[in-house]
Structure formats: structure tokens, C-alpha cells
N, C-alpha and C positions, 0 to 999 in steps of 0.2 A: 244408414250406415255412417260410421264416423272413422276418419283416418287422421292420424296425428303426424304432421310433418314438422319436426323440430318442436317449436313451441306453438305452432299454428294448428288450430283444429279446423278441419274441413268437413263439411257435410257432403257425403256422396249421394248423388241422386240415382245412380245406376243400381239396378236390382237384378240379380241373376235369375234366369229361368230355371236352372238346375244347380244343385249343390251335389258334389261328388264326395262321398264319405269313404275314406281309406285309413281309418284309425284302427287301433287295437280293438278287437271284437267287442269287448265289454263296454266300450264307449259309443258304439254305433248308434244306439237308440237316442242318446243325448243329442247328437248332431242331426240325426234324422228328424226327430221331433221339433227341434228348434227351427230347422230349415222349413219344414212343413208349416209351422205356425207363422213364419215370416212370408209365406205365400210362394215358396219354391217347391218344385218337384225335386225328387232325390234319386240319385243313382248311388247304390252302395255295393261294396264288394261283399261277398258271402262271408259268413252267414249274416242274415239281416240283424240278428241280435243273439244273445247267449241263453235266454230262458223264456219261458212262456209268458211270464208277467210283463217283461219288456216288449215282447212281441205284441201282446194285447194292447199295451199303451200305444204302440206305433199304429196298429190297426184302428184304434179309436180316433187318433188324430187324423189319419187318412180319411176316415168317414166324416169327421167334423169339418175338415178343410176342403175336401174334394180334390186334394193334390195326390200325386202318384209317387210310389216308391218302386224302383226297379232294382232287383238284386242280380248282380252279375257273377258269372262263373267263367274264369279264364281257362280252366283246364280242358274244357271241351274243344278248344281251338288248337291244342297240340296236334301236330300232323297225324300221329297214329290214331288219335281219337276221332278226327274228322274222317279218316280212311275207314274206320270201323263203321261209322254212320253211313258212309257212301256204299259200302259192301252190303249192309243190311237193307238199305233202301232199294238197291238194285236187285235184291232177291238172291244174291249169290249164296247165302247160307239157308235159304228157304224162309218160311214164315216162323216168326218167333212166338212161342206160346208161353214161355216161362223164363225167368232170369234168376240165376243163382250167382250172386256177385260176391266174391271174397277177395280181400286185399290183405296180404301179410306184410306188415311193416318190417323192413330189414334193419340191420344195424347202422346203415348209413342214413338213408332218408328218414326212416321211422325214428331212429334215435335222435335225429336232429330236432324233431318236435319237442323232445324232452330236455333239450338244452336251451331253448329259447322261451319267450314269454308264454307260449302255448301251454307249457307244462303246468301252469297255475290255472286250475279250472275256473277260477273267478275271472280270468282274462279272456278265456276262449270258450267257456261252456263245456270244456273237456274235448278230448280227442274225437269222440263220436260226433259232436256238433261241428267242430272246426274242420276235421278232415273228411268225415263221411258225407258232408254236403256235396263235395266234389263227386262222390261216387253215385249218390242218388241223382244228381244232375246228369251225369254221364249216361246212365241208363235211360232217363227221360229223353235226352238229346239223341241218343242212338236210335231209339224206337219211335220218337216223335209222339210220345204218349205221356199221360199223367197217371200216377199210381192210384189204384183203388184201395190196396192194402199194402202195408209195409210191416215187415217183421225183422227184428234185429236180435242178434245174440252176440255177446262179446265176452272176453275173458283176457286174462294175462297169464303168461307162462314164464316160468323161471327155467332157464336151460342150464 
């Protein structure tokens, strides 16, 4: 690694064990791959990337380097979400056999996504990729499971 202090160029001998990626979604793969190739493990915020091609590139580099990529989900730690997990694990609602998860975006929170960089599908992979990853993670977090099948249906409504 090289750091420039004024006109003096210094070679740094330190190498991080982990690189944390928190950029716009469309650039995650660039930083993840570079860090892996430099011998670092990676922690990235969700989603790992925005399309299947970039995802496969990351997987290929992980397999080649033997390094790890961890995708983090912050929404599961909101107090109401951890409470849902606690209640399910304690058996308060009985055994869960099926989940039907629906989320209607309102004009405040949902509309906010369409005012920021997320609105451009090239940046975020679209609302399904950027927002729904939270929801898939919540169900897995609440139940302590991994899905066998996933089905999605979407649409837009003009009121």
C-alpha cells in the first residue's frame, strides 16, 4: 500500500485482515473483488451486489483466493425485529409452518427510495434487490432457517 504525505511517498507495510465495503450497491463487487485479490476478507453491507454476473464474479474470486465475504443486515437488530425472533423461538405463537411476508411501501419511507440513488436500477439492482434483501433476511433471522424455495410477485399501483 502507498500513502502520499505532501511530496513524500511512503510504503505502508500494514495489511488489513478485513475490508468493510459500504459504497453504493453497484460498486460493491469492485471493492469486494479487489480486497479478496489483495488477500483480505470482506464484510459488505447488503446486497452483496446488484446482478447475477457480478455475484458469480465474486464467488469465483472467493473460490480462487480462499478468502471470505460476509454480507451484513442491520435491520434484523431493530428492537421490534429481535422481539419477533424472541417470541417465535420461545414458542409463543406455536410452530411456524409457512410464511407469507408482504410489505407495502408508504408515501414516506417507500417514496424516499425513489428520491435517492436507489431509484436508478443500475445503482441498486432495483427495489426488489435493494429493499427485499432485508425482508428475506428477516424471515431467515426470525425462524433460524434458510429457504428451500422463494416465490415473489410484484407490481406497481397508481392511486
